[in-house]
Every structure is written in structure tokens, then in C-alpha cells.
mmCIF file of the N, C-alpha and C atoms, coordinates in Angstrom:
data_MODEL
# 
_entry.id   MODEL 
# 
loop_
_atom_site.group_PDB 
_atom_site.id 
_atom_site.type_symbol 
_atom_site.label_atom_id 
_atom_site.label_alt_id 
_atom_site.label_comp_id 
_atom_site.label_asym_id 
_atom_site.label_entity_id 
_atom_site.label_seq_id 
_atom_site.pdbx_PDB_ins_code 
_atom_site.Cartn_x 
_atom_site.Cartn_y 
_atom_site.Cartn_z 
_atom_site.occupancy 
_atom_site.B_iso_or_equiv 
_atom_site.pdbx_formal_charge 
_atom_site.auth_seq_id 
_atom_site.auth_comp_id 
_atom_site.auth_asym_id 
_atom_site.auth_atom_id 
_atom_site.pdbx_PDB_model_num 
ATOM 1   N N  . MET A 1 1  ? -44.773 -28.829 22.517  1.00 0.00 ? 1  MET A N  1 
ATOM 2   C CA . MET A 1 1  ? -45.010 -27.284 21.671  1.00 0.00 ? 1  MET A CA 1 
ATOM 3   C C  . MET A 1 1  ? -43.835 -26.800 22.351  1.00 0.00 ? 1  MET A C  1 
ATOM 4   N N  . ALA A 1 2  ? -43.185 -26.722 23.475  1.00 0.00 ? 2  ALA A N  1 
ATOM 5   C CA . ALA A 1 2  ? -42.486 -25.878 23.834  1.00 0.00 ? 2  ALA A CA 1 
ATOM 6   C C  . ALA A 1 2  ? -41.186 -26.178 23.124  1.00 0.00 ? 2  ALA A C  1 
ATOM 7   N N  . GLU A 1 3  ? -41.144 -27.679 23.002  1.00 0.00 ? 3  GLU A N  1 
ATOM 8   C CA . GLU A 1 3  ? -39.728 -28.161 22.522  1.00 0.00 ? 3  GLU A CA 1 
ATOM 9   C C  . GLU A 1 3  ? -39.405 -27.765 20.897  1.00 0.00 ? 3  GLU A C  1 
ATOM 10  N N  . GLY A 1 4  ? -40.744 -27.204 20.260  1.00 0.00 ? 4  GLY A N  1 
ATOM 11  C CA . GLY A 1 4  ? -40.742 -27.146 18.712  1.00 0.00 ? 4  GLY A CA 1 
ATOM 12  C C  . GLY A 1 4  ? -39.897 -25.734 19.072  1.00 0.00 ? 4  GLY A C  1 
ATOM 13  N N  . TYR A 1 5  ? -40.190 -24.899 19.627  1.00 0.00 ? 5  TYR A N  1 
ATOM 14  C CA . TYR A 1 5  ? -40.063 -23.606 20.063  1.00 0.00 ? 5  TYR A CA 1 
ATOM 15  C C  . TYR A 1 5  ? -38.431 -23.272 20.180  1.00 0.00 ? 5  TYR A C  1 
ATOM 16  N N  . SER A 1 6  ? -38.067 -24.514 21.246  1.00 0.00 ? 6  SER A N  1 
ATOM 17  C CA . SER A 1 6  ? -36.730 -24.293 21.585  1.00 0.00 ? 6  SER A CA 1 
ATOM 18  C C  . SER A 1 6  ? -35.546 -24.429 20.654  1.00 0.00 ? 6  SER A C  1 
ATOM 19  N N  . ASP A 1 7  ? -36.128 -25.807 19.972  1.00 0.00 ? 7  ASP A N  1 
ATOM 20  C CA . ASP A 1 7  ? -35.581 -25.941 18.561  1.00 0.00 ? 7  ASP A CA 1 
ATOM 21  C C  . ASP A 1 7  ? -35.539 -24.701 17.665  1.00 0.00 ? 7  ASP A C  1 
ATOM 22  N N  . GLN A 1 8  ? -36.264 -24.243 17.318  1.00 0.00 ? 8  GLN A N  1 
ATOM 23  C CA . GLN A 1 8  ? -36.763 -23.118 16.349  1.00 0.00 ? 8  GLN A CA 1 
ATOM 24  C C  . GLN A 1 8  ? -35.700 -21.793 16.698  1.00 0.00 ? 8  GLN A C  1 
ATOM 25  N N  . LEU A 1 9  ? -35.525 -21.713 18.225  1.00 0.00 ? 9  LEU A N  1 
ATOM 26  C CA . LEU A 1 9  ? -35.027 -20.647 18.947  1.00 0.00 ? 9  LEU A CA 1 
ATOM 27  C C  . LEU A 1 9  ? -33.317 -20.873 18.746  1.00 0.00 ? 9  LEU A C  1 
ATOM 28  N N  . LYS A 1 10 ? -33.042 -21.936 18.860  1.00 0.00 ? 10 LYS A N  1 
ATOM 29  C CA . LYS A 1 10 ? -31.662 -22.751 18.703  1.00 0.00 ? 10 LYS A CA 1 
ATOM 30  C C  . LYS A 1 10 ? -31.218 -22.386 16.946  1.00 0.00 ? 10 LYS A C  1 
ATOM 31  N N  . LYS A 1 11 ? -32.187 -22.773 16.411  1.00 0.00 ? 11 LYS A N  1 
ATOM 32  C CA . LYS A 1 11 ? -31.788 -22.722 14.899  1.00 0.00 ? 11 LYS A CA 1 
ATOM 33  C C  . LYS A 1 11 ? -31.431 -20.876 14.729  1.00 0.00 ? 11 LYS A C  1 
ATOM 34  N N  . PHE A 1 12 ? -32.384 -20.495 15.143  1.00 0.00 ? 12 PHE A N  1 
ATOM 35  C CA . PHE A 1 12 ? -32.383 -19.103 15.060  1.00 0.00 ? 12 PHE A CA 1 
ATOM 36  C C  . PHE A 1 12 ? -31.120 -18.458 15.565  1.00 0.00 ? 12 PHE A C  1 
ATOM 37  N N  . LYS A 1 13 ? -30.585 -18.569 16.733  1.00 0.00 ? 13 LYS A N  1 
ATOM 38  C CA . LYS A 1 13 ? -29.446 -18.183 17.347  1.00 0.00 ? 13 LYS A CA 1 
ATOM 39  C C  . LYS A 1 13 ? -28.130 -18.761 16.524  1.00 0.00 ? 13 LYS A C  1 
ATOM 40  N N  . GLU A 1 14 ? -28.356 -19.648 15.804  1.00 0.00 ? 14 GLU A N  1 
ATOM 41  C CA . GLU A 1 14 ? -27.116 -20.245 15.164  1.00 0.00 ? 14 GLU A CA 1 
ATOM 42  C C  . GLU A 1 14 ? -27.222 -19.574 13.724  1.00 0.00 ? 14 GLU A C  1 
ATOM 43  N N  . ARG A 1 15 ? -28.361 -19.134 13.288  1.00 0.00 ? 15 ARG A N  1 
ATOM 44  C CA . ARG A 1 15 ? -28.099 -18.813 12.288  1.00 0.00 ? 15 ARG A CA 1 
ATOM 45  C C  . ARG A 1 15 ? -27.643 -17.150 12.551  1.00 0.00 ? 15 ARG A C  1 
ATOM 46  N N  . ASN A 1 16 ? -27.914 -16.182 14.014  1.00 0.00 ? 16 ASN A N  1 
ATOM 47  C CA . ASN A 1 16 ? -27.775 -15.176 14.000  1.00 0.00 ? 16 ASN A CA 1 
ATOM 48  C C  . ASN A 1 16 ? -26.065 -15.195 14.431  1.00 0.00 ? 16 ASN A C  1 
ATOM 49  N N  . ASP A 1 17 ? -25.714 -16.055 14.845  1.00 0.00 ? 17 ASP A N  1 
ATOM 50  C CA . ASP A 1 17 ? -24.003 -16.280 15.476  1.00 0.00 ? 17 ASP A CA 1 
ATOM 51  C C  . ASP A 1 17 ? -23.397 -16.333 13.855  1.00 0.00 ? 17 ASP A C  1 
ATOM 52  N N  . GLU A 1 18 ? -23.797 -17.051 13.130  1.00 0.00 ? 18 GLU A N  1 
ATOM 53  C CA . GLU A 1 18 ? -23.036 -16.946 11.626  1.00 0.00 ? 18 GLU A CA 1 
ATOM 54  C C  . GLU A 1 18 ? -23.360 -15.851 10.881  1.00 0.00 ? 18 GLU A C  1 
ATOM 55  N N  . ASP A 1 19 ? -24.668 -15.165 10.890  1.00 0.00 ? 19 ASP A N  1 
ATOM 56  C CA . ASP A 1 19 ? -24.330 -13.930 10.451  1.00 0.00 ? 19 ASP A CA 1 
ATOM 57  C C  . ASP A 1 19 ? -23.624 -12.877 11.212  1.00 0.00 ? 19 ASP A C  1 
ATOM 58  N N  . LEU A 1 20 ? -23.426 -12.750 12.469  1.00 0.00 ? 20 LEU A N  1 
ATOM 59  C CA . LEU A 1 20 ? -22.735 -12.105 13.207  1.00 0.00 ? 20 LEU A CA 1 
ATOM 60  C C  . LEU A 1 20 ? -21.327 -12.227 12.907  1.00 0.00 ? 20 LEU A C  1 
ATOM 61  N N  . GLU A 1 21 ? -20.861 -13.702 12.776  1.00 0.00 ? 21 GLU A N  1 
ATOM 62  C CA . GLU A 1 21 ? -19.471 -13.677 12.483  1.00 0.00 ? 21 GLU A CA 1 
ATOM 63  C C  . GLU A 1 21 ? -18.932 -13.436 10.791  1.00 0.00 ? 21 GLU A C  1 
ATOM 64  N N  . ASP A 1 22 ? -20.145 -13.553 9.909   1.00 0.00 ? 22 ASP A N  1 
ATOM 65  C CA . ASP A 1 22 ? -19.794 -12.970 8.980   1.00 0.00 ? 22 ASP A CA 1 
ATOM 66  C C  . ASP A 1 22 ? -19.751 -11.336 8.481   1.00 0.00 ? 22 ASP A C  1 
ATOM 67  N N  . ALA A 1 23 ? -20.624 -10.576 9.571   1.00 0.00 ? 23 ALA A N  1 
ATOM 68  C CA . ALA A 1 23 ? -20.444 -9.142  9.536   1.00 0.00 ? 23 ALA A CA 1 
ATOM 69  C C  . ALA A 1 23 ? -19.122 -8.852  10.022  1.00 0.00 ? 23 ALA A C  1 
ATOM 70  N N  . ARG A 1 24 ? -18.757 -9.585  10.939  1.00 0.00 ? 24 ARG A N  1 
ATOM 71  C CA . ARG A 1 24 ? -17.155 -9.446  11.602  1.00 0.00 ? 24 ARG A CA 1 
ATOM 72  C C  . ARG A 1 24 ? -16.209 -9.445  10.589  1.00 0.00 ? 24 ARG A C  1 
ATOM 73  N N  . SER A 1 25 ? -16.293 -10.275 9.874   1.00 0.00 ? 25 SER A N  1 
ATOM 74  C CA . SER A 1 25 ? -15.398 -10.698 8.710   1.00 0.00 ? 25 SER A CA 1 
ATOM 75  C C  . SER A 1 25 ? -14.833 -9.513  7.622   1.00 0.00 ? 25 SER A C  1 
ATOM 76  N N  . VAL A 1 26 ? -16.292 -9.159  7.363   1.00 0.00 ? 26 VAL A N  1 
ATOM 77  C CA . VAL A 1 26 ? -16.627 -8.177  6.513   1.00 0.00 ? 26 VAL A CA 1 
ATOM 78  C C  . VAL A 1 26 ? -15.962 -6.610  6.669   1.00 0.00 ? 26 VAL A C  1 
ATOM 79  N N  . LEU A 1 27 ? -16.506 -6.341  8.434   1.00 0.00 ? 27 LEU A N  1 
ATOM 80  C CA . LEU A 1 27 ? -15.766 -5.486  9.122   1.00 0.00 ? 27 LEU A CA 1 
ATOM 81  C C  . LEU A 1 27 ? -14.370 -5.257  9.152   1.00 0.00 ? 27 LEU A C  1 
ATOM 82  N N  . GLU A 1 28 ? -13.819 -6.575  9.524   1.00 0.00 ? 28 GLU A N  1 
ATOM 83  C CA . GLU A 1 28 ? -12.404 -6.745  9.418   1.00 0.00 ? 28 GLU A CA 1 
ATOM 84  C C  . GLU A 1 28 ? -11.652 -6.753  7.736   1.00 0.00 ? 28 GLU A C  1 
ATOM 85  N N  . GLY A 1 29 ? -12.378 -6.889  7.115   1.00 0.00 ? 29 GLY A N  1 
ATOM 86  C CA . GLY A 1 29 ? -11.938 -6.905  5.575   1.00 0.00 ? 29 GLY A CA 1 
ATOM 87  C C  . GLY A 1 29 ? -11.857 -5.333  5.313   1.00 0.00 ? 29 GLY A C  1 
ATOM 88  N N  . ASN A 1 30 ? -12.969 -4.414  5.651   1.00 0.00 ? 30 ASN A N  1 
ATOM 89  C CA . ASN A 1 30 ? -13.009 -3.179  5.289   1.00 0.00 ? 30 ASN A CA 1 
ATOM 90  C C  . ASN A 1 30 ? -11.815 -2.281  6.151   1.00 0.00 ? 30 ASN A C  1 
ATOM 91  N N  . ARG A 1 31 ? -12.035 -2.603  7.479   1.00 0.00 ? 31 ARG A N  1 
ATOM 92  C CA . ARG A 1 31 ? -10.774 -2.029  8.161   1.00 0.00 ? 31 ARG A CA 1 
ATOM 93  C C  . ARG A 1 31 ? -9.289  -2.014  7.427   1.00 0.00 ? 31 ARG A C  1 
ATOM 94  N N  . THR A 1 32 ? -9.110  -3.065  7.066   1.00 0.00 ? 32 THR A N  1 
ATOM 95  C CA . THR A 1 32 ? -7.759  -3.444  6.758   1.00 0.00 ? 32 THR A CA 1 
ATOM 96  C C  . THR A 1 32 ? -7.573  -2.745  5.129   1.00 0.00 ? 32 THR A C  1 
ATOM 97  N N  . GLY A 1 33 ? -8.760  -2.685  4.756   1.00 0.00 ? 33 GLY A N  1 
ATOM 98  C CA . GLY A 1 33 ? -8.592  -2.435  2.959   1.00 0.00 ? 33 GLY A CA 1 
ATOM 99  C C  . GLY A 1 33 ? -8.402  -0.582  3.545   1.00 0.00 ? 33 GLY A C  1 
ATOM 100 N N  . ALA A 1 34 ? -9.375  0.033   4.362   1.00 0.00 ? 34 ALA A N  1 
ATOM 101 C CA . ALA A 1 34 ? -9.172  1.481   4.694   1.00 0.00 ? 34 ALA A CA 1 
ATOM 102 C C  . ALA A 1 34 ? -7.577  1.630   4.969   1.00 0.00 ? 34 ALA A C  1 
ATOM 103 N N  . ASP A 1 35 ? -7.172  1.015   6.113   1.00 0.00 ? 35 ASP A N  1 
ATOM 104 C CA . ASP A 1 35 ? -5.772  1.052   6.760   1.00 0.00 ? 35 ASP A CA 1 
ATOM 105 C C  . ASP A 1 35 ? -4.959  1.046   5.375   1.00 0.00 ? 35 ASP A C  1 
ATOM 106 N N  . ASP A 1 36 ? -5.092  0.257   4.350   1.00 0.00 ? 36 ASP A N  1 
ATOM 107 C CA . ASP A 1 36 ? -4.204  0.095   3.079   1.00 0.00 ? 36 ASP A CA 1 
ATOM 108 C C  . ASP A 1 36 ? -4.121  1.275   2.110   1.00 0.00 ? 36 ASP A C  1 
ATOM 109 N N  . GLU A 1 37 ? -5.563  1.928   2.077   1.00 0.00 ? 37 GLU A N  1 
ATOM 110 C CA . GLU A 1 37 ? -5.708  3.034   1.192   1.00 0.00 ? 37 GLU A CA 1 
ATOM 111 C C  . GLU A 1 37 ? -4.997  4.593   2.046   1.00 0.00 ? 37 GLU A C  1 
ATOM 112 N N  . VAL A 1 38 ? -5.273  4.839   3.504   1.00 0.00 ? 38 VAL A N  1 
ATOM 113 C CA . VAL A 1 38 ? -4.409  5.672   4.175   1.00 0.00 ? 38 VAL A CA 1 
ATOM 114 C C  . VAL A 1 38 ? -3.046  5.247   4.166   1.00 0.00 ? 38 VAL A C  1 
ATOM 115 N N  . GLN A 1 39 ? -2.601  4.388   4.286   1.00 0.00 ? 39 GLN A N  1 
ATOM 116 C CA . GLN A 1 39 ? -1.021  4.131   4.064   1.00 0.00 ? 39 GLN A CA 1 
ATOM 117 C C  . GLN A 1 39 ? -0.863  4.584   2.722   1.00 0.00 ? 39 GLN A C  1 
ATOM 118 N N  . GLY A 1 40 ? -1.212  4.530   1.869   1.00 0.00 ? 40 GLY A N  1 
ATOM 119 C CA . GLY A 1 40 ? -0.925  4.503   0.310   1.00 0.00 ? 40 GLY A CA 1 
ATOM 120 C C  . GLY A 1 40 ? -1.037  6.275   0.276   1.00 0.00 ? 40 GLY A C  1 
ATOM 121 N N  . ALA A 1 41 ? -2.126  6.762   0.587   1.00 0.00 ? 41 ALA A N  1 
ATOM 122 C CA . ALA A 1 41 ? -2.215  8.394   0.354   1.00 0.00 ? 41 ALA A CA 1 
ATOM 123 C C  . ALA A 1 41 ? -1.195  9.063   1.585   1.00 0.00 ? 41 ALA A C  1 
ATOM 124 N N  . LEU A 1 42 ? -0.553  8.577   2.514   1.00 0.00 ? 42 LEU A N  1 
ATOM 125 C CA . LEU A 1 42 ? 0.175   9.066   3.307   1.00 0.00 ? 42 LEU A CA 1 
ATOM 126 C C  . LEU A 1 42 ? 1.774   9.112   2.589   1.00 0.00 ? 42 LEU A C  1 
ATOM 127 N N  . GLY A 1 43 ? 1.947   7.811   1.948   1.00 0.00 ? 43 GLY A N  1 
ATOM 128 C CA . GLY A 1 43 ? 2.715   7.504   1.005   1.00 0.00 ? 43 GLY A CA 1 
ATOM 129 C C  . GLY A 1 43 ? 3.003   8.472   0.075   1.00 0.00 ? 43 GLY A C  1 
ATOM 130 N N  . GLU A 1 44 ? 1.771   8.543   -0.748  1.00 0.00 ? 44 GLU A N  1 
ATOM 131 C CA . GLU A 1 44 ? 1.802   9.738   -1.778  1.00 0.00 ? 44 GLU A CA 1 
ATOM 132 C C  . GLU A 1 44 ? 2.044   11.029  -1.149  1.00 0.00 ? 44 GLU A C  1 
ATOM 133 N N  . ALA A 1 45 ? 1.597   11.217  -0.091  1.00 0.00 ? 45 ALA A N  1 
ATOM 134 C CA . ALA A 1 45 ? 1.718   12.931  0.401   1.00 0.00 ? 45 ALA A CA 1 
ATOM 135 C C  . ALA A 1 45 ? 3.213   13.110  0.817   1.00 0.00 ? 45 ALA A C  1 
ATOM 136 N N  . SER A 1 46 ? 3.578   12.101  1.346   1.00 0.00 ? 46 SER A N  1 
ATOM 137 C CA . SER A 1 46 ? 5.301   12.393  1.654   1.00 0.00 ? 46 SER A CA 1 
ATOM 138 C C  . SER A 1 46 ? 6.061   12.257  0.356   1.00 0.00 ? 46 SER A C  1 
ATOM 139 N N  . ASP A 1 47 ? 5.804   11.692  -0.869  1.00 0.00 ? 47 ASP A N  1 
ATOM 140 C CA . ASP A 1 47 ? 6.531   11.825  -2.179  1.00 0.00 ? 47 ASP A CA 1 
ATOM 141 C C  . ASP A 1 47 ? 6.467   13.425  -2.538  1.00 0.00 ? 47 ASP A C  1 
ATOM 142 N N  . SER A 1 48 ? 5.110   13.707  -2.520  1.00 0.00 ? 48 SER A N  1 
ATOM 143 C CA . SER A 1 48 ? 4.721   15.202  -2.712  1.00 0.00 ? 48 SER A CA 1 
ATOM 144 C C  . SER A 1 48 ? 5.733   16.081  -1.963  1.00 0.00 ? 48 SER A C  1 
ATOM 145 N N  . ILE A 1 49 ? 5.688   15.830  -0.930  1.00 0.00 ? 49 ILE A N  1 
ATOM 146 C CA . ILE A 1 49 ? 6.520   16.660  0.412   1.00 0.00 ? 49 ILE A CA 1 
ATOM 147 C C  . ILE A 1 49 ? 8.006   16.708  -0.198  1.00 0.00 ? 49 ILE A C  1 
ATOM 148 N N  . ASP A 1 50 ? 8.621   15.371  -0.539  1.00 0.00 ? 50 ASP A N  1 
ATOM 149 C CA . ASP A 1 50 ? 9.780   15.164  -0.784  1.00 0.00 ? 50 ASP A CA 1 
ATOM 150 C C  . ASP A 1 50 ? 10.114  15.865  -2.056  1.00 0.00 ? 50 ASP A C  1 
ATOM 151 N N  . GLU A 1 51 ? 9.445   15.846  -3.127  1.00 0.00 ? 51 GLU A N  1 
ATOM 152 C CA . GLU A 1 51 ? 9.277   16.660  -4.282  1.00 0.00 ? 51 GLU A CA 1 
ATOM 153 C C  . GLU A 1 51 ? 9.220   18.114  -4.032  1.00 0.00 ? 51 GLU A C  1 
ATOM 154 N N  . ALA A 1 52 ? 8.592   18.718  -3.390  1.00 0.00 ? 52 ALA A N  1 
ATOM 155 C CA . ALA A 1 52 ? 8.321   19.826  -2.921  1.00 0.00 ? 52 ALA A CA 1 
ATOM 156 C C  . ALA A 1 52 ? 9.337   20.547  -2.705  1.00 0.00 ? 52 ALA A C  1 
ATOM 157 N N  . ALA A 1 53 ? 9.837   19.649  -1.715  1.00 0.00 ? 53 ALA A N  1 
ATOM 158 C CA . ALA A 1 53 ? 10.909  20.182  -1.253  1.00 0.00 ? 53 ALA A CA 1 
ATOM 159 C C  . ALA A 1 53 ? 12.699  20.444  -1.937  1.00 0.00 ? 53 ALA A C  1 
ATOM 160 N N  . ARG A 1 54 ? 12.695  19.395  -2.940  1.00 0.00 ? 54 ARG A N  1 
ATOM 161 C CA . ARG A 1 54 ? 13.648  19.307  -3.587  1.00 0.00 ? 54 ARG A CA 1 
ATOM 162 C C  . ARG A 1 54 ? 13.376  20.530  -4.778  1.00 0.00 ? 54 ARG A C  1 
ATOM 163 N N  . ALA A 1 55 ? 12.304  20.663  -5.033  1.00 0.00 ? 55 ALA A N  1 
ATOM 164 C CA . ALA A 1 55 ? 12.055  21.822  -6.203  1.00 0.00 ? 55 ALA A CA 1 
ATOM 165 C C  . ALA A 1 55 ? 12.458  23.114  -5.299  1.00 0.00 ? 55 ALA A C  1 
ATOM 166 N N  . MET A 1 56 ? 12.244  23.574  -3.918  1.00 0.00 ? 56 MET A N  1 
ATOM 167 C CA . MET A 1 56 ? 12.293  24.773  -3.323  1.00 0.00 ? 56 MET A CA 1 
ATOM 168 C C  . MET A 1 56 ? 13.981  24.630  -3.049  1.00 0.00 ? 56 MET A C  1 
ATOM 169 N N  . SER A 1 57 ? 14.665  23.617  -2.803  1.00 0.00 ? 57 SER A N  1 
ATOM 170 C CA . SER A 1 57 ? 16.209  23.696  -2.593  1.00 0.00 ? 57 SER A CA 1 
ATOM 171 C C  . SER A 1 57 ? 16.715  24.311  -3.823  1.00 0.00 ? 57 SER A C  1 
ATOM 172 N N  . GLU A 1 58 ? 16.112  23.740  -4.596  1.00 0.00 ? 58 GLU A N  1 
ATOM 173 C CA . GLU A 1 58 ? 16.877  23.811  -6.342  1.00 0.00 ? 58 GLU A CA 1 
ATOM 174 C C  . GLU A 1 58 ? 16.384  25.312  -6.597  1.00 0.00 ? 58 GLU A C  1 
ATOM 175 N N  . ALA A 1 59 ? 15.413  25.963  -6.323  1.00 0.00 ? 59 ALA A N  1 
ATOM 176 C CA . ALA A 1 59 ? 15.105  27.573  -6.418  1.00 0.00 ? 59 ALA A CA 1 
ATOM 177 C C  . ALA A 1 59 ? 15.875  28.104  -5.597  1.00 0.00 ? 59 ALA A C  1 
ATOM 178 N N  . ALA A 1 60 ? 16.146  28.201  -4.348  1.00 0.00 ? 60 ALA A N  1 
ATOM 179 C CA . ALA A 1 60 ? 17.196  28.906  -3.377  1.00 0.00 ? 60 ALA A CA 1 
ATOM 180 C C  . ALA A 1 60 ? 18.384  28.637  -4.114  1.00 0.00 ? 60 ALA A C  1 
ATOM 181 N N  . SER A 1 61 ? 18.952  27.347  -4.240  1.00 0.00 ? 61 SER A N  1 
ATOM 182 C CA . SER A 1 61 ? 20.024  27.327  -5.000  1.00 0.00 ? 61 SER A CA 1 
ATOM 183 C C  . SER A 1 61 ? 20.165  28.333  -5.941  1.00 0.00 ? 61 SER A C  1 
ATOM 184 N N  . ALA A 1 62 ? 19.012  28.344  -6.946  1.00 0.00 ? 62 ALA A N  1 
ATOM 185 C CA . ALA A 1 62 ? 19.315  29.155  -8.251  1.00 0.00 ? 62 ALA A CA 1 
ATOM 186 C C  . ALA A 1 62 ? 19.399  30.489  -7.844  1.00 0.00 ? 62 ALA A C  1 
ATOM 187 N N  . ALA A 1 63 ? 18.417  31.030  -7.040  1.00 0.00 ? 63 ALA A N  1 
ATOM 188 C CA . ALA A 1 63 ? 18.178  32.154  -6.214  1.00 0.00 ? 63 ALA A CA 1 
ATOM 189 C C  . ALA A 1 63 ? 19.478  32.973  -6.103  1.00 0.00 ? 63 ALA A C  1 
ATOM 190 N N  . ASN A 1 64 ? 20.255  31.827  -5.041  1.00 0.00 ? 64 ASN A N  1 
ATOM 191 C CA . ASN A 1 64 ? 21.279  32.280  -4.627  1.00 0.00 ? 64 ASN A CA 1 
ATOM 192 C C  . ASN A 1 64 ? 22.441  32.664  -5.771  1.00 0.00 ? 64 ASN A C  1 
ATOM 193 N N  . ASP A 1 65 ? 22.540  31.446  -6.390  1.00 0.00 ? 65 ASP A N  1 
ATOM 194 C CA . ASP A 1 65 ? 23.513  31.751  -7.623  1.00 0.00 ? 65 ASP A CA 1 
ATOM 195 C C  . ASP A 1 65 ? 23.252  33.303  -8.626  1.00 0.00 ? 65 ASP A C  1 
ATOM 196 N N  . TYR A 1 66 ? 22.108  33.439  -8.663  1.00 0.00 ? 66 TYR A N  1 
ATOM 197 C CA . TYR A 1 66 ? 21.582  34.783  -9.381  1.00 0.00 ? 66 TYR A CA 1 
ATOM 198 C C  . TYR A 1 66 ? 22.253  35.982  -8.604  1.00 0.00 ? 66 TYR A C  1 
ATOM 199 N N  . ALA A 1 67 ? 22.184  35.582  -7.183  1.00 0.00 ? 67 ALA A N  1 
ATOM 200 C CA . ALA A 1 67 ? 22.242  36.783  -6.283  1.00 0.00 ? 67 ALA A CA 1 
ATOM 201 C C  . ALA A 1 67 ? 23.817  37.143  -6.336  1.00 0.00 ? 67 ALA A C  1 
ATOM 202 N N  . GLN A 1 68 ? 24.605  36.050  -6.580  1.00 0.00 ? 68 GLN A N  1 
ATOM 203 C CA . GLN A 1 68 ? 26.170  36.371  -6.415  1.00 0.00 ? 68 GLN A CA 1 
ATOM 204 C C  . GLN A 1 68 ? 26.682  36.758  -7.951  1.00 0.00 ? 68 GLN A C  1 
ATOM 205 N N  . ASN A 1 69 ? 25.689  36.638  -8.950  1.00 0.00 ? 69 ASN A N  1 
ATOM 206 C CA . ASN A 1 69 ? 26.263  36.950  -10.027 1.00 0.00 ? 69 ASN A CA 1 
ATOM 207 C C  . ASN A 1 69 ? 25.864  38.782  -10.392 1.00 0.00 ? 69 ASN A C  1 
ATOM 208 N N  . ILE A 1 70 ? 25.201  39.264  -9.334  1.00 0.00 ? 70 ILE A N  1 
ATOM 209 C CA . ILE A 1 70 ? 24.645  40.307  -9.502  1.00 0.00 ? 70 ILE A CA 1 
ATOM 210 C C  . ILE A 1 70 ? 25.699  41.382  -9.317  1.00 0.00 ? 70 ILE A C  1 
# 
């Protein structure tokens, strides 16, 4: 009888180990996906900052030109 329980426990442990490995794979995939999303957002933010800096430079240049013509 104890041998039957031992076999059941081994099968349970094997299934548990498989489930754990599946969960690890899913978590790693989620982490990679999240990293990609963060990198994308940082890239977009960087582009927006660059665009704002160009606009500010153009505005400063226009203000300087206007001030020189007064």
C-alpha cells in the first residue's frame, strides 16, 4: 500500500515540477515583454524630448531674430 502512495507522490512531484517550469517560462516571457514595452516607451519619450528641444531652439532663434529687428 505504501508503494502505491510512493508512486502517486512521484507522479504528483513530476507534474508539479512540470507546472513550475511552465510557470517560469511564462514569467520569463512576461518579463521580456515588459522590458520591450519599457524600452519602446523610453524611445518614444526620448523622441518627444528631442522634438521639444528642436522646437524650443527654433523658438529661441525666432525670438532672437525678432529682438534684433526691433
